[in-house]
Every structure is written in C-alpha cells, then in structure tokens.
C-alpha positions in Angstrom: -23.4 95.5 -5.8 -22.1 92.1 -5.1 -25.0 89.8 -4.7 -24.3 86.6 -3.5 -26.0 83.8 -5.3 -27.1 80.9 -3.1 -26.9 77.9 -4.8 -30.2 76.4 -6.3 -31.5 73.3 -4.7 -31.1 70.0 -7.0 -34.3 68.9 -7.9 -34.7 65.2 -8.8 -36.4 65.2 -11.7 -38.5 62.2 -13.1 -36.1 61.5 -15.7 -33.4 61.1 -13.0 -35.8 58.8 -10.9 -36.1 56.5 -14.0 -32.6 56.3 -14.2 -31.6 55.3 -10.9 -34.5 52.8 -11.1 -33.3 51.4 -14.2 -30.1 50.9 -12.5 -31.3 49.4 -9.5 -33.5 46.8 -10.9 -31.0 45.0 -12.9 -28.9 44.6 -10.0 -31.7 43.6 -7.7 -32.4 41.0 -10.5 -28.9 39.9 -10.7 -28.9 39.2 -6.8 -32.3 37.5 -6.6 -30.7 34.8 -9.4 -27.1 35.0 -7.7 -27.7 34.6 -4.4 -29.6 31.1 -4.8 -26.8 29.7 -7.2 -24.3 30.7 -4.7 -25.8 28.8 -1.8 -26.2 25.6 -4.3 -22.6 25.9 -5.2 -21.2 26.1 -1.7 -23.8 23.0 -1.2 -22.3 21.1 -4.0 -18.6 22.1 -2.9 -19.1 20.5 0.4 -20.7 17.1 -1.4 -17.6 17.3 -3.8 -15.2 17.4 -0.9 -17.2 14.1 0.9 -17.1 12.1 -2.4 -13.5 13.2 -3.1 -12.8 11.9 0.6 -14.8 8.5 -0.1 -13.1 7.8 -3.5 -9.7 8.4 -1.6 -10.5 5.7 0.9 -12.0 3.4 -1.7 -8.9 3.7 -3.8 -6.6 2.8 -1.1 -8.8 0.0 0.5 -9.1 -1.4 -3.2 -5.5 -1.3 -3.9 -4.5 -3.3 -0.5 -7.2 -5.8 -1.0 -6.1 -6.2 -4.7 -2.5 -6.7 -3.4 -3.7 -9.2 -0.9 -5.9 -11.2 -3.2 -3.0 -11.5 -5.9 -0.8 -12.6 -3.4 -3.0 -15.3 -2.5 -3.6 -16.5 -5.8 0.2 -16.8 -6.4 0.3 -13.5 -8.9 3.2 -11.7 -6.9 3.8 -9.1 -9.7 0.4 -7.6 -9.9 0.4 -7.8 -6.1 3.5 -5.9 -6.1 2.0 -3.2 -8.2 -1.0 -2.9 -6.1 0.9 -3.1 -2.9 3.3 -0.5 -4.1 0.1 1.4 -5.3 -1.5 1.2 -1.7 1.8 2.7 -0.2 2.2 5.4 -2.4 -1.3 6.4 -2.0 -1.2 6.2 1.6 1.9 8.2 2.1 0.5 10.9 -0.1 -2.3 11.1 1.8 -0.9 11.0 5.3 1.7 13.7 4.4 -0.7 16.1 3.2 -1.2 19.0 5.6 -4.8 19.7 5.2 -6.5 16.7 4.0 -10.3 15.7 4.4 -9.4 11.9 4.1 -7.6 11.3 7.5 -7.8 12.9 10.8 -4.5 13.8 12.8 -5.2 10.9 15.1 -5.8 8.3 12.0 -2.5 9.6 10.3 -0.6 8.8 13.4 -1.9 5.4 14.0 -1.4 4.9 10.2 2.3 5.6 9.8 3.3 2.3 11.6 1.7 0.7 8.5 4.1 2.5 6.2 7.3 0.9 7.7 6.0 -2.3 6.3 6.6 -1.4 2.8 10.0 -2.3 1.9 9.7 -5.6 3.6 6.3 -6.2 1.8 7.5 -5.2 -1.5 10.7 -7.4 -1.1 8.8 -10.5 -0.4 6.5 -10.0 -3.6 9.4 -9.3 -5.7 10.9 -12.6 -4.5 7.4 -14.4 -5.2 7.6 -15.5 -1.2 4.1 -17.0 -0.2 4.8 -15.4 3.1 3.8 -11.7 1.6 0.1 -13.2 1.5 -0.2 -13.7 5.0 1.5 -10.4 5.8 -0.6 -8.4 3.2 -3.7 -10.0 4.6 -2.7 -8.8 8.0 -1.7 -5.4 6.8 -5.2 -5.3 5.6 -6.8 -6.0 8.7 -4.8 -3.8 10.6 -5.5 -0.6 8.4 -9.2 -1.4 8.0 -9.0 -1.3 12.1 -7.1 2.0 11.9 -9.2 3.9 9.9 -12.5 2.5 11.6 -11.5 4.6 14.8 
C-alpha cells in the first residue's frame, strides 16, 4: 500500500516570530538613524559646493586685485606673480567641463580676458607703469563679466 504523504503545513512557532522580529527591529532602528543623516549629508554637500564656488570666485578676484594694487605701487614682480596666478586660476576654471563657478555664458565672455595674459605679464616683467592701468581695466572688465 502506497500512501502518499501530504506535506505537513509549516507552523510558525513562537521562536520563529521572535527571530524575525529580532532581525527587523535592528534594521528599522538603523533606517531611523540613517535616513535623517543621509538627508543632512546631502544638504551639507550642496552647501559645500556653494562655498567652494564662492572661494574660487574670491581667489580669482583677490589675485587680480592684488596684481592691480601691486602694479600701482610699483611692485611689479609681486604684481606679475599675482597676475600669473589670476590667469592660471581663470584658465583652470574656464577649461573645466563641469564647474559650478562659471556658467557657459560667463565662460564664453571671460575667454577674451585670457588673451591679455602675455601682454600684461610682459609689461610687468619689464616694470612698465602702463601695466597698472591695464590691470585696473582688466579688473573692471572681469567684475562686469562675472556680475552678468
């Protein structure tokens, strides 16, 4: 006689329920702590990007202003170094594909300022007083372009 045995239904025991509960509770506790920290992290990341953008703009502005002031005072070597820093920073920021510092329109408007680099650096290296006026004009042009 072949009796086919029917499988016994699986009974959830008290012990199995506790095991599932003990697995779910730590996961829920983790998520309760993780989600607010993740949201805060994303918020701080956005703030960090804005602060880095402002720092880059300030760095550019400071380098060019220092160059103009040093040239006005007749300290052409310090002016040359600051002007070189400005043009290097500006080139780096305008060449970046993904940058939060300048929009595409600003990048296009700033490109002509880079063409003055060699002339200004040469005037400063020679100690030519005309460099002070050119740096002042460059500073005004730069400020106008980034304010649009």
